[in-house]
Residue frames as qw, qx, qy, qz and C-alpha x, y, z in Angstrom:
[[0.200, 0.730, -0.237, 0.609, 50.38, -149.26, -105.19],
 [0.604, -0.653, 0.255, -0.378, 49.63, -149.90, -101.50],
 [0.988, -0.086, 0.049, 0.115, 51.26, -153.34, -101.86],
 [0.644, 0.511, -0.175, 0.541, 54.43, -151.72, -103.23],
 [0.145, -0.737, 0.286, -0.594, 54.59, -149.25, -100.33],
 [0.845, -0.452, 0.171, -0.231, 53.94, -152.03, -97.86],
 [0.942, 0.145, -0.055, 0.299, 56.77, -154.13, -99.39],
 [0.380, 0.638, -0.247, 0.623, 59.14, -151.14, -99.26],
 [0.453, -0.688, 0.253, -0.507, 58.21, -150.50, -95.61],
 [0.963, -0.255, 0.090, -0.021, 58.80, -154.16, -94.71],
 [0.792, 0.366, -0.137, 0.469, 62.18, -154.06, -96.48],
 [0.070, 0.723, -0.264, 0.634, 63.13, -150.88, -94.63],
 [0.697, -0.580, 0.218, -0.361, 62.13, -152.36, -91.25],
 [0.986, -0.043, 0.012, 0.159, 64.06, -155.56, -91.95],
 [0.586, 0.534, -0.203, 0.575, 67.14, -153.59, -93.00],
 [0.192, -0.722, 0.276, -0.605, 66.94, -151.36, -89.94],
 [0.848, -0.453, 0.161, -0.224, 66.41, -154.28, -87.58],
 [0.921, 0.174, -0.103, 0.334, 69.41, -156.07, -89.08],
 [0.333, 0.627, -0.268, 0.652, 71.58, -153.00, -88.53],
 [0.488, -0.653, 0.250, -0.522, 70.36, -152.63, -84.96],
 [0.975, -0.218, 0.015, -0.037, 70.95, -156.33, -84.25],
 [0.766, 0.379, -0.237, 0.463, 74.54, -156.09, -85.45],
 [0.214, 0.443, -0.373, 0.787, 75.23, -153.38, -82.88],
 [0.600, -0.598, -0.255, -0.466, 72.55, -154.16, -80.30],
 [0.848, -0.510, -0.105, 0.096, 74.80, -155.88, -77.78],
 [0.387, 0.741, -0.357, 0.417, 77.89, -153.69, -77.72],
 [0.446, -0.645, 0.482, -0.391, 78.21, -154.16, -73.95],
 [0.952, -0.085, 0.279, -0.092, 78.01, -157.93, -74.41],
 [0.784, 0.542, -0.133, 0.273, 80.66, -157.81, -77.14],
 [0.068, 0.776, -0.446, 0.441, 82.97, -155.73, -74.94],
 [0.697, -0.467, 0.451, -0.304, 82.48, -158.16, -72.07],
 [0.975, 0.165, 0.140, 0.040, 83.19, -161.16, -74.35],
 [0.569, 0.681, -0.283, 0.365, 86.38, -159.53, -75.67],
 [0.233, -0.717, 0.491, -0.437, 87.55, -158.70, -72.15],
 [0.878, -0.252, 0.353, -0.202, 86.82, -162.27, -71.05],
 [0.899, 0.397, -0.061, 0.175, 88.84, -163.65, -74.00],
 [0.299, 0.736, -0.412, 0.447, 91.81, -161.48, -73.00],
 [0.506, -0.567, 0.499, -0.416, 91.55, -162.57, -69.38],
 [0.980, 0.021, 0.181, -0.083, 91.29, -166.21, -70.49],
 [0.692, 0.598, -0.276, 0.295, 94.47, -165.69, -72.53],
 [0.095, -0.721, 0.513, -0.457, 96.21, -164.39, -69.40],
 [0.787, -0.329, 0.430, -0.296, 95.16, -167.45, -67.40],
 [0.953, 0.295, 0.033, 0.062, 96.25, -169.78, -70.23],
 [0.447, 0.714, -0.389, 0.373, 99.63, -168.04, -70.52],
 [0.293, -0.649, 0.535, -0.455, 100.24, -168.11, -66.77],
 [0.846, -0.180, 0.460, -0.202, 99.46, -171.85, -66.66],
 [0.142, -0.460, 0.761, 0.435, 101.72, -172.50, -69.71],
 [0.630, 0.402, 0.655, -0.116, 98.79, -173.73, -71.82],
 [0.164, -0.292, 0.516, 0.788, 100.24, -173.16, -75.30],
 [0.073, 0.409, 0.819, 0.396, 97.09, -174.40, -77.06],
 [0.102, -0.815, -0.527, 0.217, 94.90, -172.00, -75.07],
 [0.234, -0.618, 0.127, 0.740, 97.36, -169.16, -75.63],
 [0.132, -0.102, 0.647, 0.744, 97.35, -169.62, -79.41],
 [0.112, 0.562, 0.815, 0.086, 93.56, -169.96, -79.53],
 [0.007, 0.766, 0.252, -0.592, 93.20, -166.19, -79.08],
 [0.024, -0.533, 0.442, 0.721, 94.90, -165.56, -82.42],
 [0.762, 0.511, 0.141, -0.373, 93.07, -165.89, -85.73],
 [0.856, 0.100, 0.384, 0.331, 94.64, -168.12, -88.39],
 [0.520, 0.651, 0.180, 0.523, 95.39, -165.05, -90.53],
 [0.432, -0.848, -0.086, 0.294, 96.91, -163.01, -87.66],
 [0.550, 0.550, -0.120, 0.617, 99.50, -160.37, -88.50],
 [0.515, -0.798, -0.182, 0.255, 101.44, -158.77, -85.67],
 [0.440, 0.709, -0.121, 0.538, 103.87, -155.88, -85.54],
 [0.630, -0.672, -0.102, 0.375, 106.53, -155.01, -83.00],
 [0.155, 0.957, -0.222, -0.106, 108.80, -151.99, -83.54],
 [0.003, -0.699, 0.700, 0.145, 112.07, -152.95, -85.24],
 [0.437, -0.040, 0.898, 0.023, 110.71, -156.41, -86.03],
 [0.255, 0.009, -0.663, -0.704, 109.23, -157.50, -89.33],
 [0.720, -0.107, 0.082, -0.681, 105.57, -158.37, -89.19],
 [0.076, -0.184, 0.978, -0.061, 104.88, -161.90, -88.11],
 [0.600, -0.145, -0.559, -0.555, 102.16, -164.49, -88.49],
 [0.804, -0.414, 0.124, -0.409, 100.17, -166.65, -86.11],
 [0.957, 0.095, -0.227, 0.155, 102.46, -169.57, -86.89],
 [0.457, 0.469, -0.398, 0.642, 105.56, -167.58, -85.95],
 [0.337, -0.555, 0.294, -0.701, 104.01, -166.10, -82.81],
 [0.906, -0.287, 0.018, -0.309, 102.66, -169.44, -81.58],
 [0.865, 0.200, -0.329, 0.321, 105.97, -171.19, -82.20],
 [0.220, 0.506, -0.416, 0.723, 107.78, -168.50, -80.16],
 [0.562, -0.474, 0.215, -0.643, 105.21, -168.60, -77.37],
 [0.973, -0.118, -0.164, -0.113, 105.24, -172.42, -77.21],
 [0.705, 0.308, -0.407, 0.492, 109.04, -172.39, -76.94],
 [0.014, -0.504, 0.386, -0.772, 109.08, -169.77, -74.21],
 [0.737, -0.395, 0.083, -0.541, 106.32, -171.45, -72.20],
 [0.960, -0.004, -0.273, 0.058, 108.33, -174.69, -72.26],
 [0.392, 0.524, -0.500, 0.568, 111.42, -173.08, -70.67],
 [0.700, -0.536, -0.455, 0.123, 111.97, -174.12, -67.08],
 [0.558, -0.161, -0.214, 0.785, 114.65, -171.53, -66.31],
 [0.043, -0.145, -0.080, -0.985, 112.42, -168.51, -67.02],
 [0.012, 0.548, 0.788, -0.280, 109.20, -167.70, -65.19],
 [0.043, -0.170, -0.281, -0.944, 106.84, -165.33, -67.01],
 [0.014, -0.555, -0.779, 0.292, 103.58, -164.00, -65.63],
 [0.025, -0.373, -0.313, -0.873, 101.13, -161.56, -67.17],
 [0.183, 0.313, 0.568, -0.738, 98.66, -159.55, -65.13],
 [0.364, 0.665, 0.650, 0.044, 95.19, -159.20, -66.64],
 [0.354, 0.320, 0.252, 0.842, 95.39, -156.45, -69.23],
 [0.028, 0.545, 0.323, -0.773, 94.44, -152.89, -68.45],
 [0.310, 0.518, 0.659, 0.448, 91.86, -152.31, -71.17],
 [0.086, -0.277, -0.080, 0.954, 91.72, -148.60, -71.98],
 [0.498, 0.401, -0.012, -0.769, 89.12, -148.72, -74.72],
 [0.364, 0.160, 0.885, 0.244, 87.14, -151.13, -76.86],
 [0.408, 0.408, -0.102, -0.810, 85.42, -149.80, -79.95],
 [0.454, 0.181, 0.870, 0.060, 83.00, -152.30, -81.49],
 [0.436, 0.422, -0.224, -0.763, 81.60, -151.99, -85.01],
 [0.859, 0.195, -0.276, -0.386, 79.56, -155.05, -85.90],
 [0.987, -0.127, -0.042, 0.089, 81.83, -158.09, -85.98],
 [0.641, 0.345, -0.252, 0.637, 85.10, -156.16, -85.64],
 [0.440, -0.890, -0.114, 0.027, 86.57, -154.22, -82.74],
 [0.456, 0.576, -0.384, 0.560, 89.68, -152.29, -81.81],
 [0.726, -0.640, -0.226, 0.111, 91.10, -152.77, -78.32],
 [0.242, 0.718, -0.406, 0.512, 93.63, -150.37, -76.77],
 [0.850, -0.510, -0.122, -0.050, 95.30, -152.00, -73.80],
 [0.066, 0.735, -0.623, 0.259, 98.38, -152.29, -71.61],
 [0.929, -0.125, -0.345, 0.043, 99.88, -155.62, -70.64],
 [0.258, -0.786, 0.511, -0.232, 102.17, -156.00, -67.61],
 [0.911, 0.159, -0.375, 0.069, 104.71, -158.83, -67.76],
 [0.470, -0.743, 0.463, -0.108, 106.82, -159.99, -64.83],
 [0.809, 0.394, -0.427, 0.085, 109.91, -162.01, -65.73],
 [0.610, -0.664, 0.430, -0.053, 112.01, -164.03, -63.32],
 [0.904, 0.357, -0.158, 0.175, 115.28, -165.50, -64.57],
 [0.646, 0.317, -0.368, 0.588, 118.82, -166.05, -63.32],
 [0.436, -0.371, -0.528, 0.627, 117.91, -164.82, -59.86],
 [0.009, -0.105, -0.009, 0.994, 116.50, -161.52, -61.12],
 [0.184, 0.636, 0.741, -0.115, 112.99, -160.20, -61.41],
 [0.061, -0.145, 0.222, 0.962, 111.76, -157.54, -63.79],
 [0.325, 0.639, 0.653, -0.242, 108.45, -156.02, -64.79],
 [0.101, -0.084, 0.416, 0.900, 107.74, -154.38, -68.14],
 [0.464, 0.552, 0.463, -0.516, 104.63, -152.89, -69.67],
 [0.260, 0.089, 0.724, 0.633, 103.51, -153.30, -73.25],
 [0.389, 0.473, 0.161, -0.774, 101.21, -150.78, -74.85],
 [0.229, 0.055, 0.881, 0.410, 99.16, -152.44, -77.53],
 [0.554, 0.320, 0.031, -0.768, 96.32, -152.21, -79.95],
 [0.298, 0.051, 0.942, 0.147, 94.52, -155.33, -81.11],
 [0.548, 0.146, -0.284, -0.773, 92.08, -155.57, -83.95],
 [0.311, 0.013, 0.929, -0.199, 89.69, -158.40, -83.16],
 [0.495, 0.064, -0.475, -0.724, 87.04, -160.06, -85.24],
 [0.618, -0.031, 0.636, -0.461, 84.13, -162.26, -84.28],
 [0.438, 0.099, -0.784, -0.429, 83.57, -165.49, -86.14],
 [0.673, -0.407, -0.608, -0.105, 82.37, -168.15, -83.72],
 [0.579, -0.684, -0.221, 0.384, 84.31, -166.23, -81.02],
 [0.099, 0.981, -0.162, -0.033, 86.40, -163.05, -80.82],
 [0.865, -0.084, 0.144, 0.474, 89.97, -163.53, -82.10],
 [0.162, -0.783, 0.231, 0.555, 92.89, -161.16, -82.63],
 [0.770, 0.548, 0.265, 0.192, 93.55, -160.57, -86.34],
 [0.461, 0.652, -0.152, 0.582, 96.11, -157.77, -86.00],
 [0.647, -0.689, -0.183, 0.271, 98.32, -156.90, -83.05],
 [0.387, 0.695, -0.206, 0.569, 100.64, -153.95, -82.55],
 [0.730, -0.612, -0.212, 0.218, 102.81, -153.85, -79.43],
 [0.300, 0.726, -0.318, 0.530, 105.36, -151.43, -78.00],
 [0.718, -0.354, -0.458, 0.386, 107.38, -152.36, -74.91],
 [0.107, -0.889, 0.089, -0.436, 107.89, -149.63, -72.35],
 [0.739, -0.100, -0.434, 0.506, 110.96, -149.67, -70.11],
 [0.352, -0.903, -0.194, 0.151, 111.47, -147.41, -67.12],
 [0.177, -0.863, 0.387, 0.271, 115.15, -146.88, -67.89],
 [0.580, 0.587, -0.559, -0.079, 118.07, -147.96, -70.04],
 [0.125, -0.414, 0.844, -0.316, 119.31, -149.86, -67.00],
 [0.722, 0.091, 0.522, -0.444, 116.06, -151.84, -66.85],
 [0.802, 0.529, -0.149, -0.235, 116.37, -152.73, -70.54],
 [0.319, 0.617, -0.708, 0.127, 120.03, -153.65, -70.02],
 [0.405, -0.308, 0.767, -0.392, 119.21, -155.85, -67.04],
 [0.843, 0.244, 0.339, -0.339, 116.83, -157.90, -69.14],
 [0.818, 0.574, -0.038, -0.021, 118.89, -158.16, -72.29],
 [0.843, -0.167, 0.076, 0.505, 122.45, -157.94, -71.08],
 [0.391, -0.494, 0.142, 0.763, 125.32, -155.64, -71.94],
 [0.310, 0.291, 0.580, 0.695, 124.26, -155.05, -75.54],
 [0.081, -0.826, -0.498, -0.252, 121.57, -152.64, -74.23],
 [0.482, -0.586, -0.216, 0.615, 123.82, -150.57, -72.02],
 [0.234, -0.218, 0.262, 0.910, 124.64, -148.19, -74.88],
 [0.050, -0.406, -0.664, -0.626, 121.17, -148.05, -76.42],
 [0.264, -0.159, 0.219, -0.926, 118.29, -145.81, -75.43],
 [0.786, -0.022, 0.191, -0.587, 115.76, -148.65, -75.62],
 [0.457, -0.173, 0.870, 0.067, 115.82, -152.40, -75.68],
 [0.465, 0.216, -0.568, -0.644, 114.88, -154.17, -78.86],
 [0.790, -0.119, 0.345, -0.493, 112.05, -156.64, -78.10],
 [0.902, 0.315, -0.264, -0.131, 113.20, -159.18, -80.67],
 [0.394, 0.502, -0.679, 0.363, 116.53, -159.49, -78.88],
 [0.428, -0.355, 0.569, -0.606, 114.80, -160.18, -75.57],
 [0.370, 0.002, -0.900, -0.230, 113.08, -163.23, -77.03],
 [0.215, 0.200, 0.713, -0.637, 110.05, -162.59, -74.82],
 [0.161, 0.480, 0.823, 0.259, 106.51, -163.25, -75.97],
 [0.211, 0.035, -0.005, -0.977, 104.05, -160.63, -77.06],
 [0.382, 0.292, 0.796, -0.368, 100.51, -161.61, -76.19]]
């Protein structure tokens, strides 16, 4: 009987220690996620398409309002094309991370990206409110991304996308052909 109790106690301790280990380094996980996002920014700003796409998991799904959901393949192809353009200069600031909630090997990140675009003699800055679901395998990767562009005015949206935005209340991101991190 004592052996049975001892075995149950050992099983309980092992189970509890496993649960604690999975959540023991939340601060470390948050730091690793933040570092991955900052690395993405550096890769994007140096036009490193391979580094940019490394943030995204193979089974990534992303969503932008008024755009059908896309895949990693679609996103990486768009990003690679945009990074190769010589007539457009794009630069992201490090993201403003509002919150990271970690639960084991998954996390949700609420953040704001700021993108500065220079093209055809003009310069514009937009912000993108986003929420990324990230998962840790050998490293943290984005598995689901939701982004919403924020424009200060209709005029700002029109200046980026041309006359087709002058009559609309908001620019449509897919028409801008700009990347979403």
